[in-house]
Backbone as a printed PyTorch tensor [residue, N CA C, xyz], in Angstrom:
tensor([[[169.5860,  99.4480,  91.5760],
         [169.9990, 100.8350,  91.5340],
         [169.3590, 101.5510,  92.7150]],

        [[170.1300, 102.3640,  93.4380],
         [169.5590, 103.0580,  94.5940],
         [168.4460, 104.0200,  94.1950]],

        [[167.6080, 104.3170,  95.1600],
         [166.5330, 105.2950,  94.9820],
         [166.5260, 106.1980,  96.2020]],

        [[166.0310, 107.4150,  96.0070],
         [166.1300, 108.4320,  97.0400],
         [164.7930, 109.1050,  97.3000]],

        [[164.5030, 109.3030,  98.5650],
         [163.4100, 110.1720,  98.9740],
         [164.0530, 111.5340,  99.2000]],

        [[163.5740, 112.5430,  98.4790],
         [164.1210, 113.8920,  98.5880],
         [163.0000, 114.8100,  99.0640]],

        [[163.2300, 115.4780, 100.1640],
         [162.2410, 116.3900, 100.7170],
         [162.8070, 117.7840, 100.9020]],

        [[161.9930, 118.7750, 100.5780],
         [162.3120, 120.1820, 100.8270],
         [161.2180, 120.6760, 101.7570]],

        [[161.5660, 121.0140, 102.9740],
         [160.5960, 121.2070, 104.0470],
         [160.7390, 122.5850, 104.6840]],

        [[159.6030, 123.1920, 105.0050],
         [159.5590, 124.3960, 105.8260],
         [158.7330, 124.0660, 107.0600]],

        [[159.3890, 124.0400, 108.2070],
         [158.7010, 123.6800, 109.4490],
         [157.7130, 124.7470, 109.8780]],

        [[156.5400, 124.2950, 110.3090],
         [155.5350, 125.1820, 110.9100],
         [155.4900, 124.9670, 112.4160]],

        [[155.7340, 123.7310, 112.8420],
         [155.6570, 123.3540, 114.2530],
         [156.8870, 122.5110, 114.5880]],

        [[157.9640, 123.1510, 115.0790],
         [159.2040, 122.4210, 115.3420],
         [159.0540, 121.2720, 116.3380]],

        [[158.1840, 121.4150, 117.3160],
         [157.9980, 120.3480, 118.3010],
         [157.3730, 119.1200, 117.6410]],

        [[156.3240, 119.3270, 116.8510],
         [155.6820, 118.2070, 116.1530],
         [156.6200, 117.6080, 115.1120]],

        [[157.4090, 118.4490, 114.4420],
         [158.3420, 117.9340, 113.4490],
         [159.4330, 117.0950, 114.1110]],

        [[159.8790, 117.5010, 115.2770],
         [160.8660, 116.7120, 116.0210],
         [160.2840, 115.3540, 116.4030]],

        [[159.0200, 115.3240, 116.7730],
         [158.3620, 114.0560, 117.0910],
         [158.2880, 113.1700, 115.8470]],

        [[157.9670, 113.7580, 114.7100],
         [157.9790, 113.0190, 113.4440],
         [159.3690, 112.4130, 113.2260]],

        [[160.4060, 113.2060, 113.4030],
         [161.7740, 112.7290, 113.2060],
         [162.1270, 111.5750, 114.1180]],

        [[161.6930, 111.6530, 115.3700],
         [161.9710, 110.5630, 116.3180],
         [161.2780, 109.2760, 115.8960]],

        [[160.0710, 109.3920, 115.3860],
         [159.3210, 108.2020, 115.0160],
         [159.7290, 107.6350, 113.6570]],

        [[160.0950, 108.4960, 112.7160],
         [160.3600, 108.0160, 111.3620],
         [161.7390, 107.3830, 111.2140]],

        [[162.7230, 107.8240, 111.9750],
         [164.0910, 107.3180, 111.8130],
         [164.1800, 105.7970, 111.9550]],

        [[163.6070, 105.2000, 113.0030],
         [163.6970, 103.7370, 113.0910],
         [162.9190, 103.0160, 111.9900]],

        [[161.8430, 103.6240, 111.5140],
         [161.0610, 103.0250, 110.4380],
         [161.8670, 103.0360, 109.1340]],

        [[162.5340, 104.1300, 108.8650],
         [163.3970, 104.2100, 107.6860],
         [164.4470, 103.1020, 107.7420]],

        [[165.0770, 102.9420, 108.8920],
         [166.1010, 101.9070, 109.0550],
         [165.5150, 100.5110, 108.8510]],

        [[164.3170, 100.2990, 109.3410],
         [163.6750,  98.9860, 109.2040],
         [163.4460,  98.6230, 107.7370]],

        [[163.2350,  99.6240, 106.8910],
         [163.0430,  99.3870, 105.4630],
         [164.3600,  99.4700, 104.6860]],

        [[165.4700,  99.5280, 105.3990],
         [166.7820,  99.5160, 104.7660],
         [167.2650, 100.8750, 104.2900]],

        [[166.5950, 101.9400, 104.7110],
         [166.9900, 103.2820, 104.2950],
         [168.0310, 103.8750, 105.2170]],

        [[168.7240, 104.8820, 104.6950],
         [169.6800, 105.6100, 105.5300],
         [169.6960, 107.0660, 105.0930]],

        [[169.8020, 107.9270, 106.0810],
         [169.8600, 109.3670, 105.8110],
         [171.1940, 109.7270, 105.1630]],

        [[171.1300, 110.5030, 104.1060],
         [172.3230, 111.1110, 103.5290],
         [172.3800, 112.5850, 103.9090]],

        [[171.2140, 113.2260, 103.9380],
         [171.0880, 114.6150, 104.3770],
         [169.8730, 114.6840, 105.2850]],

        [[170.0380, 115.3110, 106.4230],
         [168.9330, 115.4630, 107.3770],
         [169.0340, 116.8440, 108.0000]],

        [[168.5370, 117.8390, 107.2630],
         [168.6650, 119.2080, 107.7420],
         [170.0790, 119.6870, 107.5060]],

        [[170.6140, 120.3710, 108.4560],
         [171.9740, 120.8740, 108.3240],
         [172.0000, 122.2210, 107.6180]],

        [[173.0920, 122.8890, 107.7630],
         [173.2510, 124.2160, 107.1770],
         [173.3240, 124.1150, 105.6580]],

        [[172.6780, 125.0400, 104.9800],
         [172.7140, 125.1100, 103.5230],
         [173.0360, 126.5410, 103.1240]],

        [[173.8760, 126.6770, 102.1460],
         [174.2660, 128.0000, 101.6530],
         [173.8550, 128.1080, 100.1870]],

        [[173.0210, 129.0610,  99.8840],
         [172.5990, 129.2720,  98.4990],
         [173.7240, 129.9430,  97.7210]],

        [[174.0790, 129.3670,  96.6020],
         [175.0560, 129.9960,  95.7120],
         [174.3940, 130.4240,  94.4000]],

        [[173.1990, 129.9060,  94.1460],
         [172.3710, 130.3350,  93.0200],
         [170.9250, 130.2060,  93.4710]],

        [[170.1090, 131.1900,  93.2140],
         [168.6980, 131.1300,  93.5890],
         [168.4990, 131.2910,  95.0840]],

        [[167.3420, 130.8610,  95.5500],
         [166.9740, 131.0090,  96.9570],
         [167.5340, 129.8620,  97.7960]],

        [[167.7940, 130.1450,  99.0470],
         [168.2680, 129.1190,  99.9750],
         [167.1420, 128.1480, 100.2840]],

        [[167.4970, 126.8800, 100.4530],
         [166.5430, 125.8730, 100.8920],
         [166.3110, 126.0430, 102.3860]],

        [[165.1090, 125.7630, 102.8360],
         [164.8220, 125.8210, 104.2620],
         [165.4030, 124.6060, 104.9790]],

        [[164.9540, 123.4350, 104.5860],
         [165.4450, 122.1880, 105.1800],
         [165.3720, 121.1160, 104.1120]],

        [[166.4690, 120.4190, 103.9000],
         [166.5270, 119.3640, 102.9010],
         [166.7450, 118.0360, 103.6160]],

        [[166.0350, 117.0230, 103.1330],
         [166.2070, 115.6600, 103.6260],
         [166.3930, 114.7640, 102.4090]],

        [[167.4290, 113.9270, 102.4490],
         [167.6550, 112.9290, 101.4100],
         [167.8830, 111.5950, 102.1130]],

        [[167.0610, 110.6140, 101.7460],
         [167.1610, 109.2770, 102.3290],
         [167.3980, 108.2830, 101.1980]],

        [[168.4180, 107.4590, 101.3410],
         [168.7660, 106.4750, 100.3180],
         [168.1850, 105.1110, 100.6800]],

        [[167.6310, 104.4500,  99.6650],
         [167.1340, 103.0820,  99.7880],
         [167.8240, 102.2240,  98.7310]],

        [[167.8190, 100.9310,  98.9060],
         [168.5010, 100.0190,  97.9820],
         [167.9750, 100.1510,  96.5590]],

        [[166.6730, 100.3330,  96.4340],
         [166.0620, 100.4570,  95.1160],
         [164.6840, 101.0940,  95.2620]],

        [[164.0430, 101.3680,  94.1300],
         [162.7480, 102.0320,  94.1520],
         [161.6890, 101.1600,  94.8290]],

        [[161.7940,  99.8460,  94.6780],
         [160.8210,  98.9590,  95.3210],
         [160.8780,  99.0970,  96.8370]],

        [[162.0840,  99.1610,  97.4080],
         [162.2240,  99.3240,  98.8550],
         [161.7140, 100.6880,  99.3010]],

        [[162.0060, 101.7150,  98.5220],
         [161.5470, 103.0590,  98.8530],
         [160.0270, 103.1270,  98.8220]],

        [[159.4130, 102.5750,  97.7860],
         [157.9480, 102.5990,  97.6880],
         [157.3070, 101.7420,  98.7650]],

        [[157.9630, 100.6500,  99.1540],
         [157.4370,  99.8250, 100.2490],
         [157.4040, 100.6280, 101.5400]],

        [[158.4630, 101.3940, 101.8040],
         [158.4880, 102.2710, 102.9740],
         [157.3830, 103.3110, 102.8890]],

        [[157.3560, 104.0630, 101.7670],
         [156.4530, 105.1970, 101.6550],
         [154.9850, 104.7870, 101.7190]],

        [[154.6540, 103.6320, 101.1780],
         [153.2580, 103.1920, 101.1530],
         [152.8960, 102.2610, 102.3050]],

        [[153.8130, 102.0790, 103.2470],
         [153.5530, 101.1520, 104.3500],
         [152.4930, 101.6990, 105.3050]],

        [[151.7260, 100.8010, 105.9200],
         [150.7390, 101.2390, 106.9100],
         [151.3840, 101.9370, 108.1150]],

        [[152.6310, 101.5790, 108.4220],
         [153.3230, 102.2050, 109.5520],
         [153.6700, 103.6640, 109.2610]],

        [[153.9290, 103.9770, 107.9750],
         [154.3140, 105.3460, 107.6310],
         [153.1200, 106.2730, 107.4490]],

        [[151.9550, 105.7280, 107.1360],
         [150.7690, 106.5520, 106.8530],
         [150.4860, 107.5880, 107.9490]],

        [[150.4410, 107.2090, 109.2340],
         [150.1680, 108.2380, 110.2450],
         [151.3080, 109.2510, 110.3840]],

        [[152.5190, 108.8480, 110.0190],
         [153.6440, 109.7770, 110.0990],
         [153.6010, 110.7940, 108.9620]],

        [[153.0560, 110.4040, 107.8220],
         [152.8510, 111.3800, 106.7380],
         [151.9220, 112.4810, 107.2320]],

        [[150.8410, 112.0790, 107.8840],
         [149.8860, 113.0520, 108.4180],
         [150.5620, 113.9730, 109.4320]],

        [[151.3530, 113.4010, 110.3260],
         [152.0620, 114.2050, 111.3260],
         [153.0150, 115.1800, 110.6390]],

        [[153.7740, 114.7120, 109.6470],
         [154.7070, 115.5860, 108.9310],
         [153.9660, 116.7160, 108.2250]],

        [[152.8610, 116.3940, 107.5900],
         [152.1100, 117.4150, 106.8620],
         [151.4810, 118.4450, 107.7920]],

        [[151.1770, 118.0470, 109.0160],
         [150.6660, 119.0090, 109.9990],
         [151.7950, 119.8830, 110.5500]],

        [[153.0000, 119.3150, 110.6200],
         [154.1290, 120.0120, 111.2340],
         [154.9240, 120.8630, 110.2540]],

        [[154.7720, 120.5860, 108.9410],
         [155.6130, 121.2690, 107.9630],
         [154.9330, 121.3300, 106.6030]],

        [[155.3300, 122.3190, 105.8330],
         [154.9590, 122.3970, 104.4180],
         [156.1630, 121.9310, 103.6240]],

        [[155.9160, 121.3860, 102.4550],
         [157.0600, 121.0080, 101.6520],
         [156.7060, 120.1460, 100.4730]],

        [[157.7490, 119.7080,  99.8190],
         [157.6510, 118.8470,  98.6520],
         [158.4690, 117.5940,  98.9120]],

        [[157.9390, 116.4550,  98.4650],
         [158.6360, 115.1810,  98.6020],
         [158.6010, 114.4930,  97.2490]],

        [[159.7630, 114.0060,  96.8010],
         [159.8510, 113.2570,  95.5490],
         [160.5880, 111.9540,  95.7960]],

        [[160.1990, 110.9310,  95.0430],
         [160.9090, 109.6460,  95.0290],
         [161.7070, 109.6400,  93.7370]],

        [[163.0400, 109.5360,  93.8580],
         [163.9320, 109.7540,  92.7240],
         [164.7970, 108.5230,  92.5040]],

        [[164.8160, 108.0470,  91.2690],
         [165.6770, 106.9280,  90.9110],
         [167.1170, 107.4080,  90.8440]],

        [[168.0330, 106.5750,  91.3410],
         [169.4350, 106.9350,  91.3250],
         [170.0580, 106.7860,  89.9510]],

        [[171.3020, 107.1700,  89.8380],
         [172.0560, 107.1280,  88.6050],
         [173.0030, 105.9480,  88.6290]],

        [[172.9260, 105.1100,  87.6220],
         [173.7520, 103.9060,  87.5820],
         [175.1330, 104.1570,  86.9780]],

        [[175.3100, 105.2890,  86.3270],
         [176.6180, 105.6170,  85.7530],
         [176.9000, 104.7970,  84.5600]]])
């Protein structure tokens, strides 16, 4: 069953966040992930508008956790946290 990394981000340093994006994209691909949402315009129809949403799909929770806990991703977490505030969740997909 697929699993998703879901992030709601408010950038503090766009230059550093762009560097994070350049470095993380190939790492996500290496772990079999693919972006479903990566920023883009959002329109609030109920409640407050999101600043920036990121959704990355992985084959399953094991692959997602392997990515997130990898030694290669650890320094990128630090870079992201310096460049932006936000929330990140690992979410199991729906099998229907």
